[in-house]
N, C-alpha and C positions, 0 to 999 in steps of 0.2 A: 779214652774217648777222644777222637780226632780234634774236635773243636772245644774241648772242655776248658782249656786255658783261655781261649778267646772269650767264651761266655762268662767265665769267672771274672776276667778283667773288666768286661763291660758292666757286670753287676756292681763291681766295686766303684767304677766310674759313676754309674747312676746314683749310687748311695751317697757318694761324696758331693755330687752336684744336684741333688734332688730338688733344690729350690731354684736352680738356675733354668735358663731357657733352653732346655734340652731338645734335640731333634735327632732324627735317624742319622743324618749326615755326621754330626758331631760324634755320636757314639760309635759309628762304624769306623770313622777315621782314627779314633782312640785305639782301636784294636787292629788297625791295618787292613780292613776289608772294604770293598765297595759297598755302597748302600744296598744294592740288590742282593749281593751274596750274603752280607751279614744279616739282612732281614730274613732271608730264607733259612739260614742255619739257626738263628735265634728262635724262630717259630718252630722249627723242627725239634730243637733241644728243649725248649721251655714250654711248648704247647700253648703259647700266647704271643701275640705280636709285640715288638719292642716297645712301641709307644703305649700299648694297652698295659704292659707291665709297668712302665713309668707312671701311668695314671693310677694303677693299683697301689704302688708304693707311696705315691704322694698322698693319697687319701688315708692310708694306714698311718703314715707319719703325722698327717694333719690331725687325725682323730686323737692321737696321743698328746699333741700339743694343746688341743682344746681341753682335754681332760685335765691337763696340768695347769689350766687357768688362763691361757692366752685368749685374747679377744678373737671372736670368730672372723671378723672383718680383716684383722691383721693376718691371721692364718690363711685365709682365703687369698689375700693378695700375695703373700709370701710363696704360696704354692702355685702361682700362675693363673688363678682364676680372675677373669676381668670383671665379673659381677657376682654379688652375693647369691643371687638366685641360681646362677649356673653352678656354683659351688654346692649350694644346698641340695639341688636336684641330684648331682653326682654323688654326694655324700649319702643321701637317703637311698639311692639305688644300690649303693655298696653295702650299707650297714642296716637298712630297713628302719632307720630313725634319723631325724634331722640334726644338724649341728647344734641347734638351740636345745633340743631334747638332751643331747649329749652333755651340753654345758650345765643344764639343770641337774642331771645326774651327778656331775662332778661337784657342784655346789652342795647338794644334799649330802653327798658322801663326806665332804670336808666338814660340814656342820656336825654331822654325826660323830666324826672322829674328834672334833674339838670338845664335844659334850661328853665323850666317853672317858671315864677315869682310867688313866693308864695309856689310852690310845693304842691298844694292841689290836692290829688289824685282824689277826686270826680269831679274836674273840667276838667279832661283830656278828650279831644274830642275823640269820638269813632273811628274816622278814623286814629288817631295817636296811639291808644292803642294797643301795641303789647303784653300785658300781657296775658300769656296763662291761667291764673287763673281769675275767675270772682270775682268782689268785693262782699263781704258778705252782706247779708241783716241784718239790725239791728232791733231786735224785738222792738215793741212799739214805732216806729217812726210815727209821725203824718202823716196822708194822705197828708196834704199840703206840708210837707217837702219831702215826697216821690215823689210827682208830680214835685217839683222843681228839684229833682235829675234826674228824667226822662228828663225834658227839658234841663238840663245841658248836658246830655249825647247825645242828638240828635240835639241841636240847630244849630250846625255848619255843619250838614250833610243834613238837610231837609230845604225846602223852607218855607216862611212865610205862604203860603197857606196850606202846609202840617201840620204845627204847629197848625193852626186854626182848622183843621180837628181832630187833636189829642186832642185839648182842648174840642171840641164837644164830642168826644168819652169818655173822662174823666167825663164830666158832666152827660152823659147818664149813665155810669157805676156807678157813685156816687149815682145818684137817684135810680137806679135799686137795689142797695145793701143797701139802707138806712134802718137802724134798724136791720141789720144783723151783727153777730159777729162770729169770729173764735173761736176755742177751747181755744186759748190763752187769749181770752177776748178782742182782738183787733177788730176794725171795719173791716168788711169783705172787704171793698174797698182796704185795704192795700195789699190783695193778688193779684188782677189783676194789681195793680200798680207795685208790686215787679216782677211779671211775665214780664211786659213790660220793666222794667229796665234791667232784665236779657237779654231779646231779644235785647235791644238797644246796649248791649255790644258785640253782635254777628253780628248784621245786622243793616243797616240803611234803610231797606225796610219799608216804611210808612205803607203799608197795614198789614204787620205782627204785627207791634207795635199797631196799632188800634185794630186789631183782638185780640191781647193779652189783651187789656183793656176790651174788650167786651165779652171775651170767656165764661164767666159764666152768662151773663145777661139774655139770653132767657130761662134759667132754673129757674131763680130766680124771675121773675116778668111777669105779663101778658101783659103789654103795650109794652114791648120791644120784638118784633118778628123779624124773619128773613126778612120778607117783609119790616118792618120798617127800619131795618138796611140797606137793599138794597136801600131804598128810601133816607135815610139820607146820605149814603156814596156811595157804589157801589155794583154791583153784585159780584165782586171778593171778597170784604171784607165780604159780607153776606155769600158767599160760604165757606170762611175760618172759620167763626164763626160756621156755621152749621157742618162742618167736625170735628172741634175740639170738639164740643158738643157731637157728635156721636162716638167719638173715645174712648169709654169706655172699649173696649176689644182689645186695641192695642197690637200687638205682632210682633216679628221680621219677621215672615213669610209674614206679610202684605206688606213688602217692596220688597219681591222677587216675589210675585204673581201679575201679571199684571191685573188680574180681579178686584183687589181692587181699583186700580187707585186713590190712596190717594195722595193729594197734599203734597209735602214735606214741604211746609210752615206750614201746619196744624200740621204735626208731630213735627216740631221745636217748635211750641207753646205748644204742649202737653208735650214735654221734659222740657221746661222752667216751665210749670205748675207743673210737678212732682218735679223738682229741688227745687222750693220754698216750696212745701209741705214737702219735705225731710228736708229742713232747719228748719222747725218748727215742726218736727215730735215728738219732746220731749213732746209736749202738748197732745199727744194721749195716750190712754191706752196701756200698754206694749204689750198685745196680738195683738193689731191693728198695732202698729208700727213695730213689727217683720214681720207681714204679708206684710206690705208696703215695708220694707227693702228688703225682699226676692224677691218680685215682681220687685223691682228696679234693683237688681243685675242680675236677670234672664231675664228680658225683656227690660227695658228702657236703661240700660247701653250698651247692644249689639246693640240696635238701634242707639244710639249716636255714637258708633264705626262705624257702617255701613255708617252713614251719615258724618263721619269724623268731628264730632263736639267735639273735644278733650276737650275744656273748660268745657262742661257740663259733659262729661263722667268721667273726673278726679274727680270732686266733687261728682257726684252720687256714684261712687265706694267708695270714702272715707266715705260718710255718711251711705251708706248701710252696709258696713262692721262694722261700729261703732255701729249700732243699731240692727244688726241681733241677 
């Protein structure tokens, strides 16, 4: 790509100087272009203006510092906001919650960790987890370990009967994806497992988690059909899997037009599916991951905002901006 090196150097410069008084002239001079020319190529390549990108990165970095315990007023000043109200307004527009809410989440999370024997983050029950960020997926984790992580996340919020249904869904998904691999080289079953783990951090809805495990099965094998899923589980779960499978052209307008009548649970599963794919996007070809990153920032992030799922929106934005 003709301007790839210039864009990469500008992104590096922005990251190194994210707390400084950045402006278009400084950034353009750093890469040896005029302001007008650099502004145009940056917008063409990144799908966002230079200073809007700087604003996005500052808010994401600021949110992480607040979560780590820094005072909101100090973070606000360090990232160039002249007033607390201006920072709070921009923060809420970006994440759908205020910096104060964010700090409360962090404090509650810290208290819970301090009270938890052993302090193992992976063992925290979903109902107690106030962390506004999702736990990261770790590449090349064995399916058996991922399944144990899923059970740890849901065991205190679901009944034994529900857990048996989830065990059955995992067995069906494992068989359906047998012999299939992701671009990373991992077994494909790791993807629906990671999608379900993401979902378990947001909701304790059994049907959503089961549909997350099964969301790719009817595309990948002949014996696993919508009719079979309805027979093995329920009509509601079968409908969810069917909707997720057919949400290939999801867009923000779908949520505002009643004629689509899309189940919000299906959209949540699709968002979790996109988030895990973005977490592993580095294994795609550069042209492909740029396309996916732009689609994420243009379509999936606004949908997460509309549904007020700030946990997913925050990470989608961060990953998309990184790979654009």
